[in-house]
C-alpha positions as CSV (number, residue, x, y, z in Angstrom):
1,M,0.1,-0.1,0.1
2,R,2.8,2.4,0.9
3,K,4.5,1.6,-2.7
4,E,1.2,2.4,-4.7
5,L,0.6,5.8,-2.2
6,V,4.3,6.6,-3.5
7,E,3.3,5.9,-7.2
8,V,-0.1,7.9,-6.7
9,L,1.6,10.8,-5.1
10,L,3.9,10.9,-8.7
11,E,1.2,10.6,-10.6
12,M,-0.4,13.8,-9.0
13,G,2.9,15.6,-9.9
14,W,3.5,15.9,-5.5
15,I,6.9,15.7,-6.0
16,K,8.3,16.5,-2.9
17,K,5.7,13.8,-1.4
18,A,6.3,11.1,-3.3
19,I,10.0,11.1,-2.5
20,K,9.6,11.9,1.2
21,G,6.9,9.0,1.0
22,T,9.9,6.1,0.0
23,S,11.4,6.6,3.3
24,F,9.1,4.2,4.2
25,L,9.5,1.5,1.6
26,D,12.1,-1.3,1.9
27,E,15.5,-0.5,0.2
28,S,14.9,-2.4,-3.1
29,E,11.0,-0.8,-3.6
30,R,12.7,2.7,-2.3
31,T,15.6,2.8,-4.9
32,E,12.9,1.5,-7.7
33,M,10.5,4.0,-6.8
34,L,13.2,7.0,-6.5
35,E,14.3,5.8,-10.1
36,E,11.0,6.7,-11.0
37,I,10.3,9.7,-9.7
38,F,14.2,10.6,-11.7
39,D,12.4,9.5,-14.9
40,K,9.4,11.7,-14.1
41,C,11.5,15.0,-13.1
42,V,14.2,14.4,-16.2
43,K,10.9,13.8,-18.6
44,N,9.0,16.9,-17.6
45,G,12.5,19.0,-17.4
46,L,12.4,19.4,-13.8
47,L,16.4,18.8,-13.9
48,Y,17.0,20.5,-10.7
49,K,14.9,17.9,-8.5
50,A,16.2,15.1,-11.0
51,K,19.6,16.2,-9.7
52,K,18.5,16.2,-5.9
53,I,16.9,12.9,-6.3
54,L,20.2,11.5,-8.0
55,E,21.9,12.4,-4.9
56,L,20.0,10.0,-2.8
57,L,20.3,6.7,-5.7
58,P,23.4,4.2,-5.2
59,D,26.4,5.6,-6.8
60,S,26.1,2.6,-9.3
61,K,23.1,4.5,-10.8
62,K,24.9,8.2,-10.5
63,K,26.2,8.0,-13.8
64,E,23.6,6.3,-16.0
65,G,21.5,9.6,-14.0
66,L,23.9,12.3,-15.4
67,E,23.8,11.3,-18.7
68,K,19.9,11.2,-18.9
69,I,19.6,14.3,-17.5
70,C,22.7,15.7,-20.1
71,E,20.7,14.2,-23.0
72,R,17.4,16.1,-21.6
73,C,19.5,19.5,-21.4
74,I,20.6,18.9,-24.9
75,E,16.9,18.3,-26.1
76,M,15.6,21.7,-23.8
77,G,18.8,23.4,-25.4
78,L,20.5,24.1,-22.2
79,V,24.1,24.7,-23.3
80,D,25.9,25.9,-20.0
81,E,24.5,22.8,-18.0
82,A,24.7,20.4,-20.8
83,E,28.5,21.2,-21.0
84,R,28.8,20.9,-17.5
85,L,27.4,17.5,-17.2
86,A,29.7,16.3,-20.1
87,G,32.9,17.6,-17.8
88,L,31.6,15.4,-15.2
89,L,31.5,12.5,-17.2
90,N,34.5,12.7,-18.8
91,K,33.3,13.6,-22.2
92,K,32.9,16.4,-25.2
93,L,29.7,17.3,-26.3
94,T,29.1,15.9,-30.0
95,V,28.2,18.0,-32.9
96,E,25.2,16.2,-33.1
97,E,24.4,17.4,-29.9
98,L,25.5,20.7,-30.4
99,E,23.6,21.2,-33.8
100,K,20.4,19.6,-31.9
101,M,21.0,22.6,-29.3
102,L,21.4,25.3,-32.0
103,I,18.5,24.6,-33.6
104,K,16.0,23.9,-30.7
105,C,18.1,27.5,-29.1
106,I,16.5,29.3,-32.6
107,E,13.7,27.8,-32.7
108,E,13.1,29.3,-29.0
109,G,14.3,32.6,-30.1
110,W,17.5,32.2,-27.4
111,I,20.3,34.3,-29.2
112,P,22.4,34.1,-26.4
113,K,22.5,30.9,-26.0
114,V,23.0,30.4,-30.3
115,R,26.0,32.6,-30.2
116,R,27.2,30.1,-27.2
117,V,26.6,26.9,-29.1
118,V,28.5,28.6,-32.0
119,E,31.8,29.2,-30.0
120,L,31.2,25.4,-28.9
121,L,31.6,24.2,-32.2
122,P,34.3,23.4,-34.3
123,E,34.9,26.0,-37.1
124,S,34.8,23.7,-39.8
125,K,31.4,22.6,-38.4
126,R,30.6,26.2,-37.3
127,V,30.5,27.7,-40.9
128,E,28.7,24.7,-42.0
129,L,25.6,25.2,-39.7
130,L,25.3,28.5,-40.2
131,E,25.0,28.3,-43.4
132,K,22.4,25.9,-43.1
133,V,20.8,28.3,-40.8
134,L,20.9,30.8,-43.3
135,T,18.6,28.8,-45.7
136,K,15.7,28.4,-43.4
137,R,13.8,31.5,-43.5
138,E,11.7,31.4,-40.7
139,W,15.4,30.7,-38.7
140,V,16.3,33.6,-39.9
141,E,13.1,35.9,-39.2
142,K,13.5,34.0,-35.8
143,I,17.0,35.2,-34.8
144,V,16.5,39.0,-36.1
145,R,13.4,39.3,-34.1
146,K,14.4,38.3,-31.1
147,S,17.6,40.2,-31.3
148,V,15.7,43.3,-31.8
149,E,12.7,42.3,-29.2
150,E,15.3,41.5,-26.3
151,A,18.3,43.8,-27.3
152,W,20.2,41.0,-27.9
153,V,22.3,42.8,-30.4
154,S,25.7,42.3,-29.3
155,E,25.1,38.3,-29.2
156,L,25.1,38.9,-33.5
157,K,28.6,40.9,-33.0
158,R,30.0,37.9,-31.4
159,I,28.6,35.2,-33.6
160,A,29.9,37.2,-37.0
161,E,32.9,37.7,-35.3
162,S,33.3,34.3,-34.7
163,L,33.2,33.2,-38.4
164,P,36.2,33.9,-41.0
165,N,36.1,37.0,-42.4
166,D,34.7,35.7,-46.0
167,K,31.8,34.1,-44.2
168,K,31.2,36.9,-41.8
169,K,30.1,38.8,-45.1
170,V,27.7,36.6,-45.9
171,W,26.1,36.4,-42.5
172,L,25.7,40.1,-41.7
173,E,24.6,40.6,-45.1
174,K,22.1,37.6,-45.1
175,I,20.5,38.6,-41.2
176,L,21.3,42.5,-41.4
177,L,21.0,43.5,-45.0
178,T,18.1,41.1,-46.8
179,T,16.1,41.1,-43.8
180,E,16.4,44.8,-43.2
181,W,17.1,44.2,-39.5
182,L,18.8,47.6,-39.3
183,E,15.7,49.3,-39.7
184,K,13.6,47.2,-37.5
185,A,16.3,47.6,-34.6
186,L,16.0,51.1,-35.0
187,D,12.2,51.3,-34.7
188,K,12.7,49.3,-31.8
189,C,15.1,51.6,-30.2
190,F,13.7,53.7,-27.4
191,E,16.6,53.8,-25.0
192,E,19.5,55.7,-26.3
193,Y,21.9,53.4,-24.8
194,F,20.6,50.5,-27.3
195,I,22.4,52.7,-30.0
196,L,25.7,52.0,-28.8
197,K,24.6,48.6,-29.4
198,I,23.2,48.7,-32.8
199,R,26.2,50.9,-34.0
200,R,28.6,48.0,-32.9
201,V,27.0,45.8,-35.3
202,A,26.4,48.2,-38.0
203,E,30.2,49.3,-38.3
204,L,30.8,45.0,-39.4
205,L,29.1,45.7,-42.3
206,P,31.1,46.0,-45.8
207,E,30.5,49.0,-47.7
208,P,28.5,51.0,-49.0
209,N,26.3,49.4,-46.1
210,R,28.5,50.5,-43.1
211,T,27.9,53.7,-44.1
212,E,24.5,53.9,-45.1
213,G,24.0,52.2,-41.6
214,L,25.8,54.6,-39.6
215,E,23.9,57.5,-41.5
216,K,21.1,55.6,-40.7
217,I,21.7,55.2,-37.0
218,L,22.8,59.2,-37.0
219,T,19.2,60.1,-38.4
220,K,17.6,58.2,-35.6
221,C,19.8,60.1,-32.9
222,V,19.3,63.5,-34.2
223,E,15.0,63.2,-34.3
224,K,15.2,61.8,-30.9
225,G,17.5,64.5,-29.6
226,W,20.2,61.9,-28.4
227,I,23.3,64.3,-29.5
228,P,26.3,62.4,-27.4
229,Q,25.3,59.3,-29.8
230,A,25.1,61.3,-32.5
231,K,28.1,62.4,-32.0
232,Q,30.0,59.4,-31.5
233,T,28.1,58.1,-34.8
234,V,29.3,61.0,-37.1
235,Q,32.9,60.9,-36.0
236,L,33.0,57.3,-37.6
237,L,32.0,58.8,-40.9
238,Q,34.2,59.4,-43.7
239,E,34.2,63.3,-45.5
240,P,31.7,64.5,-46.6
241,N,29.5,62.4,-44.6
242,R,31.1,63.7,-41.9
243,S,30.5,67.1,-42.3
244,K,27.0,66.6,-43.6
245,G,26.1,64.6,-40.0
246,L,27.6,67.5,-38.2
247,E,25.3,69.9,-40.2
248,M,22.5,67.8,-39.1
249,I,23.3,67.3,-35.3
250,L,24.0,71.0,-35.9
251,E,20.5,72.5,-36.8
252,K,19.0,70.2,-34.3
253,C,20.9,71.6,-31.7
254,I,20.0,75.5,-33.0
255,E,16.3,74.2,-33.4
256,K,15.9,72.7,-30.0
257,G,17.9,75.8,-28.3
258,W,20.8,73.5,-27.0
259,I,22.8,76.0,-27.3
260,Y,25.8,74.7,-25.4
261,R,25.5,71.6,-27.5
262,A,25.6,73.5,-30.6
263,K,28.6,75.0,-29.3
264,D,30.3,72.2,-29.1
265,I,29.6,71.0,-32.6
266,A,30.4,74.0,-34.0
267,E,33.7,73.6,-32.4
268,M,34.2,70.3,-35.1
269,F,34.4,72.2,-37.7
270,L,37.4,73.5,-39.5
271,E,37.6,77.4,-40.4
272,P,36.1,79.5,-42.0
273,E,33.1,77.0,-41.4
274,R,33.4,77.1,-37.3
275,T,33.2,80.8,-37.3
276,N,30.1,80.7,-39.9
277,K,28.5,77.8,-37.3
278,L,29.2,79.6,-34.4
279,E,27.5,83.1,-35.9
280,K,24.2,81.0,-36.8
281,I,23.9,80.1,-33.1
282,L,24.5,83.3,-32.3
283,E,21.9,84.4,-34.4
284,K,20.0,82.1,-32.9
285,C,20.5,83.3,-29.3
286,V,19.4,86.6,-30.7
287,E,16.2,85.9,-32.2
288,E,15.5,84.3,-28.7
289,G,16.7,87.0,-26.3
290,W,19.2,84.6,-24.9
291,I,21.2,87.5,-23.7
292,F,24.1,85.1,-21.5
293,E,24.6,82.5,-24.5
294,A,24.6,85.1,-26.6
295,E,27.8,86.6,-24.8
296,E,29.8,83.5,-24.5
297,I,29.7,83.0,-28.2
298,A,30.6,86.6,-28.9
299,K,33.4,85.9,-26.9
300,I,34.4,83.0,-28.4
301,L,34.1,84.7,-31.9
302,S,36.5,87.6,-30.2
303,R,33.7,90.4,-31.1
304,K,31.1,92.4,-29.2
305,L,27.5,92.3,-29.4
306,T,26.2,95.0,-32.1
307,L,23.6,98.0,-30.9
308,E,21.0,95.8,-33.0
309,E,21.6,92.7,-31.8
310,L,21.1,94.1,-28.1
311,E,18.0,95.9,-29.2
312,N,16.8,92.9,-30.8
313,M,17.4,90.8,-27.4
314,L,16.0,93.4,-25.0
315,K,12.7,93.8,-27.2
316,K,12.6,90.0,-26.6
317,C,13.7,90.3,-23.2
318,I,10.6,92.4,-22.4
319,E,8.2,90.2,-24.4
320,N,9.1,87.3,-22.2
321,G,9.3,89.1,-19.0
322,W,12.9,88.9,-18.4
323,V,14.1,91.4,-16.0
324,D,17.8,89.9,-14.8
325,E,18.3,89.3,-18.9
326,A,16.7,92.5,-20.0
327,E,18.9,94.3,-16.7
328,E,22.0,92.5,-18.7
329,V,21.2,93.9,-22.1
330,T,20.8,97.5,-20.7
331,R,23.9,97.1,-19.2
332,L,25.8,96.2,-22.2
333,M,23.9,99.0,-23.8
334,G,25.5,101.4,-21.1
335,R,22.2,102.4,-19.6
336,E,19.2,101.5,-17.3
337,L,15.9,99.9,-18.2
338,T,13.3,102.7,-18.3
339,L,10.5,102.8,-16.6
340,E,8.2,102.0,-19.4
341,E,10.3,99.1,-20.1
342,L,10.3,97.9,-16.5
343,E,6.4,98.3,-16.4
344,K,6.2,95.9,-20.0
345,I,8.2,93.1,-17.7
346,L,6.6,93.5,-14.7
347,I,2.7,92.9,-16.4
348,K,4.5,90.1,-18.1
349,C,5.5,88.5,-15.1
350,V,2.3,89.1,-13.1
351,E,0.4,87.3,-16.2
352,G,2.7,84.5,-15.9
353,G,2.6,84.5,-12.3
354,W,6.1,84.5,-11.9
355,I,6.4,85.8,-8.5
356,Y,10.0,85.6,-8.0
357,K,10.3,88.1,-11.2
358,A,8.1,90.2,-10.3
359,K,8.8,91.2,-6.7
360,K,12.2,92.6,-7.8
361,I,10.3,95.3,-10.1
362,I,7.6,95.6,-7.5
363,T,10.1,96.4,-4.8
364,S,11.7,98.9,-7.0
365,F,8.5,100.7,-7.6
366,L,7.2,100.6,-4.2
367,E,10.9,102.6,-3.4
368,S,10.2,105.0,-5.7
369,K,6.4,105.6,-5.0
370,R,5.4,104.3,-8.7
371,T,1.4,104.0,-7.7
372,E,0.1,104.5,-11.2
373,E,2.2,101.5,-12.3
374,L,1.4,99.8,-9.3
375,E,-2.6,100.2,-9.3
376,K,-2.5,98.5,-13.0
377,I,-1.2,95.3,-11.3
378,L,-2.9,95.3,-8.2
379,I,-5.8,93.3,-9.4
380,K,-3.4,91.1,-11.1
381,C,-1.4,90.5,-8.0
382,A,-5.0,89.3,-6.2
383,E,-6.0,87.1,-9.1
384,N,-2.6,85.3,-8.4
385,G,-3.6,85.2,-4.9
386,W,-0.1,87.1,-3.8
387,I,-2.0,88.8,-1.0
388,F,1.6,90.0,0.1
389,E,2.1,92.2,-2.7
390,V,-1.3,93.3,-2.9
391,K,-0.9,94.3,0.9
392,R,2.2,96.0,0.1
393,I,0.4,98.4,-3.3
394,V,-2.3,99.1,-1.3
395,N,0.2,100.5,1.5
396,V,1.4,103.0,-0.9
397,L,-1.6,104.3,-3.1
398,P,-3.0,107.4,-2.4
399,E,-6.4,107.3,0.3
400,S,-8.6,108.1,-2.2
401,K,-7.9,104.9,-4.5
402,K,-7.1,102.7,-1.5
403,I,-10.7,101.6,-0.5
404,G,-11.4,101.2,-4.8
405,G,-8.6,98.8,-5.0
406,L,-8.9,96.9,-2.3
407,E,-12.4,96.4,-3.0
408,K,-11.7,95.3,-6.8
409,A,-8.8,93.3,-5.8
410,L,-11.3,91.3,-3.3
411,I,-13.9,90.7,-5.7
412,T,-11.5,89.7,-8.2
413,C,-10.1,87.3,-5.9
414,L,-13.1,85.5,-5.7
415,K,-14.3,85.6,-9.0
416,T,-11.0,84.4,-10.2
417,R,-10.1,81.7,-7.6
418,G,-13.0,81.2,-5.2
419,D,-10.7,81.9,-2.0
420,F,-12.7,83.2,1.0
421,I,-9.5,83.1,3.0
422,Q,-7.4,85.2,1.1
423,A,-10.9,87.4,-0.1
424,K,-11.0,88.0,3.9
425,E,-7.4,88.8,4.4
426,I,-7.9,91.8,1.5
427,A,-11.0,92.9,3.8
428,K,-8.9,93.3,6.8
429,L,-7.1,95.8,5.0
430,L,-10.3,98.4,4.5
431,P,-11.5,101.1,7.0
432,E,-14.1,100.4,9.0
433,P,-17.2,99.9,8.8
434,L,-16.2,98.2,5.1
435,K,-14.1,96.1,6.8
436,T,-16.5,95.1,9.5
437,Q,-19.4,94.8,6.4
438,Y,-17.5,92.7,4.2
439,L,-15.6,90.2,6.9
440,E,-19.1,89.6,8.5
441,T,-20.6,89.1,4.6
442,L,-17.9,86.5,4.1
443,R,-18.4,84.5,7.1
444,E,-22.2,83.5,6.4
445,T,-22.0,79.5,5.0
446,E,-23.8,78.2,2.3
């Protein structure tokens, strides 16, 4: 009955319980049942458990057991384990066994294992088997798809490098060119780090495919804004392709406003192109009002910014509400910002909700009692919820305008923000009896 119990447990797949059950059997039955459990584990690919059971079997059975596990590893394409077990059995894997594993690994799409099997093959057989692989369209497509999906790009490179030069070319052309592998890899390329792996494979291609491949990689890098990888790729190209590639990178950097990257690219050109490119970058800085970057580029060019360039940048700085940049431009022009210019910047800052930029000008206007300009932005400060600034502005307004200004600010705060707490804070600034009336009204709950 105990043996029948173990058989039932084994049939149900409860391996641990079945092994435990053998401890109650006599020696001959125990060995017989352990062998059955072992065979079941090997058949089902439970090789770790099979090895554990093998330790319980008599020494006379262990070699046979290792051979069975090794055979199953070969069937399953477990190349490293098969190689290890073959070593324990003091034998080498045969070409037939390696071929069987190679086919299994290809069918499963295990490209690193394909590469490992290739490395174990004798060179003559290596070429023969890989040529056989290339005749099977479905195998080639599997290798290509998996190398792209799993980012196993470097494995393709290592397989190619294990072949003689003439055969390497055939392998690369069949895998990379006829299957449009590069396009597929680049389409799948969502991370910058993957580019390095793709490039290493493309570098192996024969010309003109190598240059075409590197140009496709460069285009992808530029499209994605991966400038460091683009720079590394372009340096592998020969002239005139290298200069064309640098032009492409530079245009992307200028378009995106990556001025310091653009500067680095411009420095890679020879004169007079270097100066022309730097002037183009400076033109972008002037157009956008980027005064600090413009100063740096002008310094490299050993020239000063012209009055026209400074005026254009000042206009842009005022439009964008850039007070620090505008002050730097006027410093270079030898003057200070006018009240009209400061007022325009302040309005832009308040409209944009940029409190830290606005504070600087508000403080300046408060010190100089520029009540007319401050009155214009009082409502906007209330809309933004800048109650502290509202208080500061109201304190310098003439008494005739203070009440009207506060009432407008309070109503604006309620209409735009629905903020009763801040509205109450504004109400507290009103004189009596308005202060009490507003506070009582705002205290009522719905």
